[in-house]
Every structure is written in structure tokens, then in C-alpha cells.
N, C-alpha and C positions, 0 to 999 in steps of 0.2 A: 609816031604824033609831037611834031616838034611843041612844045611851050615859050612862047615868049616872058621870055622872065625879066624882058622891061617895062609888060606893064603890074607886074607881081614885088617888083623891085627899085625904088629909088633913092634916091640921096634928095636929102631936105639936110636944108638948115634948122635944127630942133628951137621951137619958135617961146621955148622961156629962159635958152639958154645961147643959142644961134650959132654953138657947135654944130659939125656937120654930122649924119648918122644915116642909116641904111634902116627906110624906114617898111614894110610890108604893108601888105593890106590884110594882114590878121587887126591892124592896130586900127581898122579901121579907121577915127578921125582924127587920134590923138596922134598928132604928130610934133611927139616929145623925147627927145631922147633915153634911153633907161636908170642915168639918171637922172632923169628930171620929173621921170616918172614917179619914182620915192621909190624906186629899191634900196632897201635898208644890210646892211648889215648884219650878222650875229650882235658885233658891243656898240652899236647902236642900239640894237630892239632890250637887251639886256638893260643901257641903260636907262633906256626910258622905262622899262620897266623896274630898275629897283629906284625913280627919282616918282612913281604913281605912288599916291596912298593907301590904304589901303582897302577902302570905300570901290574905290576908283580899279584899285589890282583884283579884288572878286567878280566886282560887275564885267572888267575887259577876263579873267575865267570864266566864267556862268556863262559870258556870247562865242566864249569857244565851247565850251558845253552845248549848250543849246543848236554851234550849228553842226556839229560831230552828231547827234542825234542827226537832224535834219539831212543830212549828207552823207549816208554809207552808202 
């Protein structure tokens, strides 16, 4: 059975930054490139965590713990 990749993968311009990217049907209606979808580097995450107040950080950690409990 031959698959028609033209129906699965398409080339679109990102709705946010207008750069061309390859869209896959698994992205559903999200027509943004990987960069604009919010992929962050480890350094960016570490910087953001360092800038959080103690209360924000604890809330973040509590959310992670709750997620891990519910999604084993």
C-alpha cells in the first residue's frame, strides 16, 4: 500500500513568524513552526526557574508532583 505523503506532510508559512516549515497532520490546527510553539532550551528553563519567587517555584514543583502522581 503506497501512502500519499502529500496529504500527511505539507509546507506552510508559520502563522507567527512567517518562516516556512514542514507541517504534519499530527500537529492538527497548529500552523506555527517549532520555534514559535514554545520549545525552550535547558538554559532558558533554568533562567526562568532562577527568576521565580519561592512561592512560584514551590507551586511549580507541586504541579509537577501532582502530574507525576496522575500520569504513571
